ROLO-362059 format. One record per atom (N, C-alpha, C): residue number from 1; residue in one letter; x, z, y. Coordinates in steps of 0.02 Angstrom, whole numbers, padded with zeros to 5 digits. Layout:
# residues N
<NUM, A, <X, Z, Y>> ...
//
This chain:
# residues 212
<1, M, <-04692, 04250, 01948>> <1, M, <-04691, 04177, 01947>> <1, M, <-04668, 04150, 02015>> <2, G, <-04628, 04098, 02013>> <2, G, <-04606, 04066, 02073>> <2, G, <-04654, 04012, 02094>> <3, E, <-04633, 03969, 02140>> <3, E, <-04676, 03916, 02164>> <3, E, <-04692, 03867, 02108>> <4, K, <-04753, 03839, 02110>> <4, K, <-04775, 03789, 02062>> <4, K, <-04773, 03815, 01990>> <5, G, <-04782, 03881, 01981>> <5, G, <-04785, 03910, 01914>> <5, G, <-04719, 03916, 01879>> <6, I, <-04662, 03907, 01913>> <6, I, <-04598, 03913, 01882>> <6, I, <-04578, 03987, 01877>> <7, S, <-04559, 04010, 01817>> <7, S, <-04541, 04080, 01807>> <7, S, <-04476, 04096, 01844>> <8, M, <-04474, 04155, 01873>> <8, M, <-04413, 04179, 01906>> <8, M, <-04396, 04248, 01878>> <9, S, <-04334, 04266, 01884>> <9, S, <-04312, 04332, 01863>> <9, S, <-04343, 04386, 01907>> <10, T, <-04352, 04445, 01878>> <10, T, <-04374, 04503, 01915>> <10, T, <-04317, 04553, 01920>> <11, I, <-04303, 04576, 01981>> <11, I, <-04248, 04622, 01992>> <11, I, <-04275, 04693, 02000>> <12, T, <-04251, 04738, 01957>> <12, T, <-04271, 04808, 01958>> <12, T, <-04211, 04852, 01975>> <13, V, <-04220, 04894, 02025>> <13, V, <-04169, 04944, 02042>> <13, V, <-04185, 05008, 02006>> <14, L, <-04136, 05036, 01971>> <14, L, <-04145, 05098, 01933>> <14, L, <-04090, 05146, 01952>> <15, T, <-04107, 05202, 01983>> <15, T, <-04054, 05247, 02007>> <15, T, <-04077, 05319, 02013>> <16, N, <-04028, 05364, 02010>> <16, N, <-04039, 05435, 02024>> <16, N, <-04037, 05447, 02099>> <17, L, <-04080, 05491, 02124>> <17, L, <-04081, 05510, 02194>> <17, L, <-04092, 05585, 02201>> <18, T, <-04066, 05614, 02255>> <18, T, <-04087, 05680, 02276>> <18, T, <-04147, 05674, 02322>> <19, L, <-04176, 05729, 02341>> <19, L, <-04234, 05727, 02386>> <19, L, <-04216, 05698, 02454>> <20, D, <-04153, 05705, 02475>> <20, D, <-04132, 05675, 02539>> <20, D, <-04100, 05606, 02529>> <21, G, <-04113, 05576, 02471>> <21, G, <-04096, 05506, 02461>> <21, G, <-04025, 05491, 02440>> <22, V, <-03985, 05542, 02424>> <22, V, <-03916, 05530, 02404>> <22, V, <-03914, 05503, 02332>> <23, M, <-03874, 05450, 02321>> <23, M, <-03867, 05421, 02255>> <23, M, <-03795, 05425, 02230>> <24, Q, <-03750, 05452, 02269>> <24, Q, <-03679, 05451, 02254>> <24, Q, <-03661, 05502, 02200>> <25, A, <-03625, 05478, 02149>> <25, A, <-03592, 05520, 02098>> <25, A, <-03637, 05573, 02065>> <26, P, <-03692, 05552, 02033>> <26, P, <-03735, 05602, 02001>> <26, P, <-03708, 05629, 01935>> <27, A, <-03662, 05592, 01903>> <27, A, <-03646, 05609, 01834>> <27, A, <-03585, 05654, 01826>> <28, R, <-03531, 05644, 01867>> <28, R, <-03468, 05680, 01855>> <28, R, <-03438, 05703, 01921>> <29, P, <-03402, 05759, 01920>> <29, P, <-03370, 05783, 01982>> <29, P, <-03321, 05733, 02011>> <30, D, <-03286, 05694, 01969>> <30, D, <-03236, 05647, 01992>> <30, D, <-03262, 05575, 01995>> <31, E, <-03327, 05567, 01989>> <31, E, <-03356, 05500, 01984>> <31, E, <-03345, 05457, 02046>> <32, D, <-03355, 05487, 02104>> <32, D, <-03350, 05449, 02167>> <32, D, <-03337, 05498, 02224>> <33, R, <-03274, 05501, 02247>> <33, R, <-03257, 05547, 02301>> <33, R, <-03250, 05511, 02368>> <34, R, <-03276, 05450, 02372>> <34, R, <-03272, 05413, 02436>> <34, R, <-03305, 05453, 02492>> <35, D, <-03275, 05447, 02552>> <35, D, <-03298, 05483, 02611>> <35, D, <-03293, 05559, 02603>> <36, G, <-03250, 05581, 02558>> <36, G, <-03241, 05653, 02547>> <36, G, <-03299, 05687, 02512>> <37, F, <-03338, 05649, 02474>> <37, F, <-03397, 05678, 02441>> <37, F, <-03376, 05732, 02391>> <38, A, <-03406, 05792, 02399>> <38, A, <-03385, 05850, 02359>> <38, A, <-03438, 05875, 02311>> <39, H, <-03492, 05836, 02302>> <39, H, <-03548, 05860, 02261>> <39, H, <-03556, 05821, 02196>> <40, G, <-03502, 05788, 02174>> <40, G, <-03507, 05747, 02114>> <40, G, <-03533, 05786, 02054>> <41, G, <-03574, 05753, 02013>> <41, G, <-03602, 05785, 01954>> <41, G, <-03667, 05822, 01967>> <42, W, <-03697, 05810, 02025>> <42, W, <-03758, 05848, 02043>> <42, W, <-03816, 05836, 01995>> <43, G, <-03816, 05780, 01960>> <43, G, <-03871, 05765, 01915>> <43, G, <-03863, 05795, 01846>> <44, A, <-03803, 05820, 01829>> <44, A, <-03790, 05844, 01762>> <44, A, <-03838, 05898, 01738>> <45, P, <-03856, 05948, 01779>> <45, P, <-03903, 05999, 01755>> <45, P, <-03972, 05972, 01739>> <46, Y, <-03987, 05912, 01762>> <46, Y, <-04053, 05883, 01752>> <46, Y, <-04052, 05827, 01700>> <47, D, <-03996, 05820, 01662>> <47, D, <-03989, 05766, 01614>> <47, D, <-04000, 05699, 01648>> <48, A, <-03961, 05686, 01701>> <48, A, <-03971, 05628, 01743>> <48, A, <-03969, 05562, 01704>> <49, M, <-03917, 05552, 01664>> <49, M, <-03910, 05488, 01630>> <49, M, <-03965, 05480, 01577>> <50, M, <-03985, 05534, 01544>> <50, M, <-04038, 05528, 01495>> <50, M, <-04105, 05513, 01529>> <51, G, <-04113, 05540, 01590>> <51, G, <-04174, 05523, 01627>> <51, G, <-04176, 05450, 01644>> <52, L, <-04119, 05422, 01664>> <52, L, <-04116, 05351, 01679>> <52, L, <-04127, 05309, 01616>> <53, F, <-04097, 05331, 01560>> <53, F, <-04107, 05294, 01498>> <53, F, <-04180, 05291, 01479>> <54, A, <-04215, 05348, 01487>> <54, A, <-04287, 05350, 01472>> <54, A, <-04325, 05304, 01520>> <55, A, <-04306, 05307, 01584>> <55, A, <-04341, 05266, 01633>> <55, A, <-04329, 05192, 01622>> <56, S, <-04270, 05174, 01595>> <56, S, <-04255, 05103, 01584>> <56, S, <-04299, 05072, 01530>> <57, Q, <-04331, 05115, 01490>> <57, Q, <-04376, 05088, 01439>> <57, Q, <-04445, 05069, 01468>> <58, T, <-04457, 05087, 01532>> <58, T, <-04521, 05072, 01563>> <58, T, <-04532, 04997, 01564>> <59, G, <-04585, 04974, 01531>> <59, G, <-04599, 04903, 01530>> <59, G, <-04548, 04863, 01491>> <60, G, <-04506, 04896, 01450>> <60, G, <-04457, 04860, 01410>> <60, G, <-04401, 04829, 01451>> <61, V, <-04385, 04858, 01508>> <61, V, <-04334, 04829, 01552>> <61, V, <-04268, 04819, 01515>> <62, A, <-04245, 04872, 01481>> <62, A, <-04179, 04869, 01449>> <62, A, <-04176, 04816, 01394>> <63, E, <-04232, 04805, 01359>> <63, E, <-04231, 04759, 01303>> <63, E, <-04238, 04686, 01325>> <64, R, <-04272, 04674, 01381>> <64, R, <-04289, 04606, 01399>> <64, R, <-04238, 04570, 01443>> <65, G, <-04190, 04607, 01472>> <65, G, <-04151, 04575, 01524>> <65, G, <-04077, 04590, 01522>> <66, A, <-04047, 04587, 01580>> <66, A, <-03975, 04596, 01589>> <66, A, <-03963, 04646, 01645>> <67, L, <-03901, 04671, 01648>> <67, L, <-03881, 04715, 01703>> <67, L, <-03853, 04674, 01760>> <68, L, <-03863, 04699, 01820>> <68, L, <-03834, 04670, 01881>> <68, L, <-03797, 04727, 01916>> <69, L, <-03730, 04720, 01924>> <69, L, <-03689, 04774, 01949>> <69, L, <-03643, 04749, 02005>> <70, G, <-03629, 04794, 02052>> <70, G, <-03576, 04782, 02100>> <70, G, <-03508, 04797, 02070>> <71, R, <-03455, 04776, 02103>> <71, R, <-03388, 04784, 02075>> <71, R, <-03372, 04857, 02062>> <72, W, <-03384, 04901, 02111>> <72, W, <-03364, 04971, 02103>> <72, W, <-03400, 05003, 02044>> <73, T, <-03465, 04992, 02039>> <73, T, <-03503, 05022, 01984>> <73, T, <-03480, 04993, 01917>> <74, Y, <-03468, 04928, 01915>> <74, Y, <-03446, 04896, 01853>> <74, Y, <-03380, 04928, 01829>> <75, E, <-03331, 04933, 01873>> <75, E, <-03267, 04961, 01853>> <75, E, <-03273, 05034, 01834>> <76, N, <-03314, 05072, 01869>> <76, N, <-03324, 05142, 01854>> <76, N, <-03358, 05150, 01785>> <77, F, <-03411, 05112, 01773>> <77, F, <-03445, 05115, 01708>> <77, F, <-03397, 05096, 01651>> <78, Y, <-03358, 05043, 01662>> <78, Y, <-03313, 05019, 01609>> <78, Y, <-03259, 05071, 01593>> <79, S, <-03239, 05110, 01642>> <79, S, <-03187, 05161, 01630>> <79, S, <-03213, 05219, 01589>> <80, V, <-03279, 05225, 01583>> <80, V, <-03308, 05284, 01550>> <80, V, <-03348, 05268, 01488>> <81, W, <-03398, 05223, 01495>> <81, W, <-03449, 05218, 01443>> <81, W, <-03426, 05189, 01376>> <82, P, <-03382, 05139, 01374>> <82, P, <-03362, 05114, 01307>> <82, P, <-03328, 05168, 01265>> <83, K, <-03302, 05220, 01295>> <83, K, <-03268, 05274, 01259>> <83, K, <-03316, 05326, 01232>> <84, R, <-03378, 05327, 01257>> <84, R, <-03426, 05378, 01237>> <84, R, <-03467, 05354, 01178>> <85, T, <-03436, 05352, 01120>> <85, T, <-03468, 05322, 01061>> <85, T, <-03524, 05366, 01032>> <86, D, <-03528, 05429, 01054>> <86, D, <-03579, 05474, 01028>> <86, D, <-03641, 05477, 01073>> <87, N, <-03644, 05433, 01124>> <87, N, <-03698, 05435, 01173>> <87, N, <-03745, 05375, 01162>> <88, P, <-03811, 05385, 01160>> <88, P, <-03856, 05329, 01148>> <88, P, <-03856, 05277, 01203>> <89, F, <-03831, 05295, 01262>> <89, F, <-03829, 05247, 01317>> <89, F, <-03773, 05196, 01308>> <90, T, <-03720, 05215, 01270>> <90, T, <-03661, 05172, 01263>> <90, T, <-03676, 05105, 01230>> <91, P, <-03710, 05103, 01171>> <91, P, <-03724, 05038, 01142>> <91, P, <-03768, 04993, 01184>> <92, V, <-03812, 05023, 01224>> <92, V, <-03853, 04983, 01270>> <92, V, <-03808, 04948, 01321>> <93, L, <-03762, 04985, 01351>> <93, L, <-03718, 04957, 01402>> <93, L, <-03668, 04907, 01372>> <94, N, <-03645, 04919, 01311>> <94, N, <-03597, 04874, 01279>> <94, N, <-03628, 04807, 01261>> <95, T, <-03690, 04808, 01238>> <95, T, <-03719, 04746, 01211>> <95, T, <-03759, 04706, 01262>> <96, I, <-03785, 04739, 01314>> <96, I, <-03826, 04703, 01362>> <96, I, <-03781, 04657, 01404>> <97, H, <-03808, 04600, 01425>> <97, H, <-03770, 04554, 01468>> <97, H, <-03763, 04586, 01538>> <98, K, <-03703, 04581, 01565>> <98, K, <-03688, 04612, 01629>> <98, K, <-03666, 04558, 01679>> <99, Y, <-03703, 04550, 01734>> <99, Y, <-03683, 04506, 01789>> <99, Y, <-03651, 04550, 01842>> <100, V, <-03593, 04530, 01867>> <100, V, <-03555, 04570, 01914>> <100, V, <-03545, 04532, 01979>> <101, A, <-03570, 04561, 02033>> <101, A, <-03562, 04530, 02099>> <101, A, <-03498, 04556, 02131>> <102, S, <-03450, 04512, 02142>> <102, S, <-03386, 04533, 02170>> <102, S, <-03349, 04473, 02200>> <103, T, <-03315, 04485, 02255>> <103, T, <-03273, 04433, 02284>> <103, T, <-03199, 04446, 02269>> <104, T, <-03183, 04500, 02234>> <104, T, <-03114, 04517, 02219>> <104, T, <-03096, 04513, 02145>> <105, L, <-03144, 04523, 02100>> <105, L, <-03129, 04519, 02029>> <105, L, <-03120, 04446, 02008>> <106, R, <-03085, 04437, 01953>> <106, R, <-03074, 04370, 01925>> <106, R, <-03091, 04371, 01851>> <107, E, <-03115, 04315, 01826>> <107, E, <-03128, 04310, 01754>> <107, E, <-03063, 04296, 01716>> <108, P, <-03059, 04316, 01652>> <108, P, <-03112, 04349, 01613>> <108, P, <-03118, 04423, 01630>> <109, L, <-03180, 04447, 01633>> <109, L, <-03192, 04518, 01646>> <109, L, <-03180, 04557, 01581>> <110, P, <-03158, 04620, 01586>> <110, P, <-03136, 04656, 01526>> <110, P, <-03191, 04680, 01479>> <111, W, <-03250, 04694, 01505>> <111, W, <-03303, 04722, 01464>> <111, W, <-03341, 04666, 01429>> <112, S, <-03360, 04677, 01367>> <112, S, <-03396, 04626, 01329>> <112, S, <-03461, 04606, 01364>> <113, N, <-03479, 04542, 01357>> <113, N, <-03541, 04515, 01384>> <113, N, <-03547, 04522, 01459>> <114, S, <-03492, 04508, 01495>> <114, S, <-03491, 04513, 01568>> <114, S, <-03479, 04444, 01599>> <115, T, <-03517, 04429, 01653>> <115, T, <-03510, 04366, 01689>> <115, T, <-03502, 04381, 01763>> <116, L, <-03453, 04350, 01794>> <116, L, <-03439, 04360, 01865>> <116, L, <-03482, 04314, 01907>> <117, L, <-03513, 04342, 01959>> <117, L, <-03550, 04303, 02009>> <117, L, <-03505, 04295, 02070>> <118, D, <-03484, 04235, 02083>> <118, D, <-03437, 04223, 02138>> <118, D, <-03472, 04219, 02206>> <119, G, <-03433, 04230, 02258>> <119, G, <-03458, 04220, 02326>> <119, G, <-03500, 04277, 02352>> <120, D, <-03539, 04262, 02404>> <120, D, <-03583, 04312, 02434>> <120, D, <-03632, 04339, 02382>> <121, A, <-03637, 04406, 02378>> <121, A, <-03676, 04437, 02326>> <121, A, <-03750, 04417, 02329>> <122, A, <-03780, 04422, 02388>> <122, A, <-03851, 04407, 02394>> <122, A, <-03865, 04334, 02378>> <123, D, <-03821, 04289, 02401>> <123, D, <-03830, 04218, 02386>> <123, D, <-03826, 04206, 02311>> <124, A, <-03775, 04237, 02278>> <124, A, <-03766, 04227, 02206>> <124, A, <-03825, 04254, 02167>> <125, V, <-03851, 04312, 02187>> <125, V, <-03907, 04341, 02151>> <125, V, <-03971, 04301, 02163>> <126, A, <-03980, 04275, 02224>> <126, A, <-04038, 04233, 02238>> <126, A, <-04038, 04171, 02193>> <127, R, <-03979, 04141, 02183>> <127, R, <-03975, 04083, 02139>> <127, R, <-03990, 04103, 02067>> <128, L, <-03962, 04159, 02045>> <128, L, <-03974, 04182, 01977>> <128, L, <-04047, 04197, 01966>> <129, K, <-04078, 04229, 02015>> <129, K, <-04149, 04246, 02009>> <129, K, <-04192, 04183, 02003>> <130, A, <-04175, 04131, 02040>> <130, A, <-04214, 04069, 02039>> <130, A, <-04204, 04030, 01975>> <131, Q, <-04146, 04038, 01944>> <131, Q, <-04128, 03997, 01886>> <131, Q, <-04144, 04029, 01819>> <132, S, <-04161, 04094, 01820>> <132, S, <-04171, 04131, 01758>> <132, S, <-04239, 04164, 01756>> <133, D, <-04264, 04176, 01696>> <133, D, <-04327, 04213, 01690>> <133, D, <-04317, 04280, 01655>> <134, E, <-04253, 04300, 01645>> <134, E, <-04240, 04365, 01615>> <134, E, <-04239, 04419, 01669>> <135, G, <-04260, 04479, 01651>> <135, G, <-04260, 04533, 01699>> <135, G, <-04188, 04554, 01715>> <136, L, <-04177, 04573, 01777>> <136, L, <-04112, 04597, 01799>> <136, L, <-04119, 04670, 01821>> <137, L, <-04078, 04714, 01793>> <137, L, <-04082, 04785, 01805>> <137, L, <-04019, 04807, 01843>> <138, V, <-04028, 04835, 01903>> <138, V, <-03972, 04858, 01943>> <138, V, <-03963, 04933, 01934>> <139, L, <-03903, 04953, 01911>> <139, L, <-03886, 05024, 01905>> <139, L, <-03834, 05041, 01958>> <140, G, <-03842, 05099, 01991>> <140, G, <-03794, 05117, 02043>> <140, G, <-03791, 05062, 02095>> <141, S, <-03728, 05042, 02114>> <141, S, <-03718, 04981, 02155>> <141, S, <-03756, 04984, 02221>> <142, G, <-03747, 05039, 02259>> <142, G, <-03786, 05048, 02320>> <142, G, <-03775, 04994, 02371>> <143, V, <-03712, 04972, 02381>> <143, V, <-03699, 04919, 02430>> <143, V, <-03734, 04854, 02409>> <144, L, <-03731, 04838, 02345>> <144, L, <-03765, 04779, 02319>> <144, L, <-03840, 04784, 02330>> <145, I, <-03869, 04841, 02314>> <145, I, <-03942, 04850, 02323>> <145, I, <-03962, 04838, 02395>> <146, Q, <-03923, 04865, 02441>> <146, Q, <-03941, 04857, 02512>> <146, Q, <-03936, 04784, 02534>> <147, S, <-03889, 04746, 02507>> <147, S, <-03885, 04675, 02524>> <147, S, <-03944, 04637, 02495>> <148, L, <-03967, 04658, 02436>> <148, L, <-04026, 04626, 02405>> <148, L, <-04089, 04643, 02444>> <149, M, <-04094, 04705, 02468>> <149, M, <-04152, 04725, 02507>> <149, M, <-04159, 04684, 02571>> <150, R, <-04102, 04671, 02603>> <150, R, <-04105, 04632, 02665>> <150, R, <-04131, 04561, 02653>> <151, R, <-04126, 04537, 02592>> <151, R, <-04151, 04470, 02575>> <151, R, <-04218, 04474, 02538>> <152, N, <-04248, 04533, 02533>> <152, N, <-04312, 04542, 02498>> <152, N, <-04309, 04518, 02425>> <153, L, <-04254, 04534, 02392>> <153, L, <-04243, 04511, 02323>> <153, L, <-04262, 04563, 02271>> <154, V, <-04275, 04625, 02291>> <154, V, <-04291, 04677, 02242>> <154, V, <-04367, 04677, 02229>> <155, D, <-04385, 04675, 02165>> <155, D, <-04456, 04673, 02145>> <155, D, <-04483, 04741, 02124>> <156, R, <-04439, 04786, 02104>> <156, R, <-04463, 04851, 02080>> <156, R, <-04407, 04903, 02087>> <157, Y, <-04427, 04964, 02104>> <157, Y, <-04381, 05020, 02108>> <157, Y, <-04404, 05074, 02059>> <158, I, <-04360, 05093, 02013>> <158, I, <-04374, 05151, 01970>> <158, I, <-04326, 05206, 01991>> <159, L, <-04352, 05258, 02023>> <159, L, <-04310, 05309, 02054>> <159, L, <-04319, 05375, 02017>> <160, A, <-04262, 05403, 01994>> <160, A, <-04262, 05469, 01964>> <160, A, <-04246, 05519, 02019>> <161, I, <-04298, 05550, 02048>> <161, I, <-04291, 05591, 02107>> <161, I, <-04282, 05664, 02087>> <162, H, <-04223, 05692, 02102>> <162, H, <-04204, 05759, 02080>> <162, H, <-04223, 05812, 02132>> <163, P, <-04242, 05871, 02109>> <163, P, <-04266, 05923, 02155>> <163, P, <-04209, 05962, 02188>> <164, L, <-04168, 05927, 02226>> <164, L, <-04115, 05961, 02264>> <164, L, <-04098, 05920, 02325>> <165, V, <-04070, 05954, 02375>> <165, V, <-04049, 05922, 02438>> <165, V, <-03975, 05936, 02447>> <166, L, <-03936, 05882, 02458>> <166, L, <-03864, 05890, 02464>> <166, L, <-03840, 05890, 02537>> <167, G, <-03875, 05856, 02581>> <167, G, <-03857, 05856, 02651>> <167, G, <-03803, 05807, 02670>> <168, S, <-03770, 05776, 02620>> <168, S, <-03719, 05725, 02634>> <168, S, <-03711, 05681, 02573>> <169, G, <-03681, 05622, 02584>> <169, G, <-03670, 05575, 02529>> <169, G, <-03701, 05507, 02544>> <170, R, <-03680, 05458, 02506>> <170, R, <-03705, 05390, 02515>> <170, R, <-03777, 05386, 02490>> <171, R, <-03820, 05359, 02532>> <171, R, <-03892, 05358, 02518>> <171, R, <-03916, 05288, 02499>> <172, L, <-03968, 05286, 02460>> <172, L, <-03997, 05222, 02441>> <172, L, <-04027, 05187, 02502>> <173, F, <-04059, 05225, 02546>> <173, F, <-04090, 05197, 02606>> <173, F, <-04055, 05226, 02667>> <174, P, <-04000, 05196, 02689>> <174, P, <-03961, 05226, 02744>> <174, P, <-03991, 05210, 02812>> <175, D, <-03969, 05247, 02862>> <175, D, <-03987, 05231, 02931>> <175, D, <-03965, 05159, 02947>> <176, G, <-04009, 05121, 02978>> <176, G, <-03992, 05053, 02995>> <176, G, <-04002, 05003, 02939>> <177, G, <-04026, 05027, 02882>> <177, G, <-04037, 04982, 02825>> <177, G, <-04102, 04943, 02832>> <178, A, <-04116, 04901, 02782>> <178, A, <-04176, 04860, 02783>> <178, A, <-04238, 04904, 02779>> <179, A, <-04290, 04885, 02816>> <179, A, <-04354, 04920, 02813>> <179, A, <-04396, 04890, 02757>> <180, V, <-04431, 04932, 02720>> <180, V, <-04474, 04907, 02666>> <180, V, <-04532, 04956, 02656>> <181, T, <-04591, 04929, 02646>> <181, T, <-04649, 04969, 02630>> <181, T, <-04663, 04962, 02556>> <182, L, <-04668, 05018, 02520>> <182, L, <-04675, 05018, 02448>> <182, L, <-04742, 05045, 02425>> <183, R, <-04762, 05024, 02365>> <183, R, <-04823, 05048, 02334>> <183, R, <-04806, 05083, 02268>> <184, L, <-04828, 05145, 02260>> <184, L, <-04816, 05182, 02198>> <184, L, <-04860, 05153, 02143>> <185, V, <-04829, 05133, 02086>> <185, V, <-04868, 05104, 02032>> <185, V, <-04868, 05147, 01969>> <186, E, <-04820, 05194, 01964>> <186, E, <-04818, 05237, 01905>> <186, E, <-04774, 05297, 01921>> <187, S, <-04790, 05355, 01892>> <187, S, <-04747, 05413, 01901>> <187, S, <-04755, 05461, 01843>> <188, S, <-04702, 05499, 01830>> <188, S, <-04703, 05551, 01780>> <188, S, <-04650, 05602, 01799>> <189, T, <-04650, 05660, 01765>> <189, T, <-04602, 05712, 01781>> <189, T, <-04569, 05736, 01716>> <190, T, <-04503, 05743, 01718>> <190, T, <-04466, 05767, 01660>> <190, T, <-04471, 05843, 01655>> <191, P, <-04453, 05873, 01598>> <191, P, <-04454, 05946, 01591>> <191, P, <-04409, 05981, 01641>> <192, T, <-04358, 05948, 01668>> <192, T, <-04313, 05979, 01716>> <192, T, <-04335, 05968, 01789>> <193, G, <-04394, 05938, 01799>> <193, G, <-04420, 05931, 01866>> <193, G, <-04401, 05867, 01901>> <194, V, <-04371, 05819, 01866>> <194, V, <-04354, 05755, 01896>> <194, V, <-04416, 05710, 01895>> <195, V, <-04432, 05683, 01953>> <195, V, <-04489, 05638, 01959>> <195, V, <-04465, 05567, 01948>> <196, L, <-04493, 05533, 01898>> <196, L, <-04478, 05463, 01884>> <196, L, <-04533, 05422, 01917>> <197, A, <-04517, 05391, 01973>> <197, A, <-04567, 05355, 02013>> <197, A, <-04550, 05281, 02015>> <198, T, <-04600, 05240, 01999>> <198, T, <-04592, 05167, 02001>> <198, T, <-04629, 05139, 02061>> <199, Y, <-04594, 05101, 02102>> <199, Y, <-04622, 05072, 02162>> <199, Y, <-04613, 04996, 02161>> <200, Q, <-04660, 04962, 02194>> <200, Q, <-04654, 04891, 02208>> <200, Q, <-04662, 04880, 02283>> <201, P, <-04633, 04827, 02311>> <201, P, <-04649, 04810, 02381>> <201, P, <-04724, 04805, 02390>> <202, A, <-04749, 04832, 02445>> <202, A, <-04822, 04836, 02455>> <202, A, <-04856, 04768, 02455>> <203, D, <-04819, 04716, 02476>> <203, D, <-04849, 04649, 02479>> <203, D, <-04841, 04610, 02415>> <204, A, <-04810, 04640, 02364>> <204, A, <-04801, 04605, 02300>> <204, A, <-04865, 04610, 02259>> <205, P, <-04881, 04558, 02218>> <205, P, <-04940, 04562, 02177>> <205, P, <-04930, 04616, 02123>> <206, S, <-04985, 04648, 02102>> <206, S, <-04981, 04696, 02048>> <206, S, <-04965, 04658, 01983>> <207, E, <-04945, 04696, 01931>> <207, E, <-04929, 04663, 01868>> <207, E, <-04989, 04626, 01840>> <208, A, <-05048, 04654, 01849>> <208, A, <-05109, 04620, 01825>> <208, A, <-05119, 04554, 01862>> <209, E, <-05109, 04556, 01928>> <209, E, <-05116, 04495, 01969>> <209, E, <-05063, 04443, 01951>> <210, A, <-05001, 04467, 01939>> <210, A, <-04946, 04421, 01925>> <210, A, <-04955, 04385, 01859>> <211, T, <-04989, 04417, 01811>> <211, T, <-04996, 04387, 01745>> <211, T, <-05064, 04352, 01737>> <212, A, <-05106, 04355, 01790>> <212, A, <-05172, 04324, 01785>> <212, A, <-05166, 04248, 01786>> 
//
């Protein structure tokens, strides 16, 4: 709830991570080779995307809200997922509303149910959060997540933490990034050893307090 009882959107970050915090290219070898990254597809042996799909059902996130994506993640997802008609994740991504933070893309966006957020990403998301009461789910989009963290706009982190260390790659929490203290509110482990951990900022009210 926002000030004076006005409902506000809740922003949830949902992502795959290694034990050393790398989130880059978990699904495919050619997914993201930026900075010379050579470990693409590291999540495949652990059913990375299925783990995220299962985690997205936590609290009905996928059913109640919309996606919030950065430009790079949006274009990468669009190049792959609409073609995978035999995957249960595809209809979710096709039908859910997608908000895209970008200063370079122009409307109309190519993927169905997509809306462009113009201007500074954090400013645009702050306005969207204040004006909407639907949940916003961020997939991938590390640069976008870090800009939201600097503005204290993230309400929940659902992290699929994989039991491996890569030693290099783009991390969710990089050196010099925003500092945040989190509280673990839920956790489970998949058969492949992936820990699905849900965190909230330590100073945020619990769900029971928020709905009281």
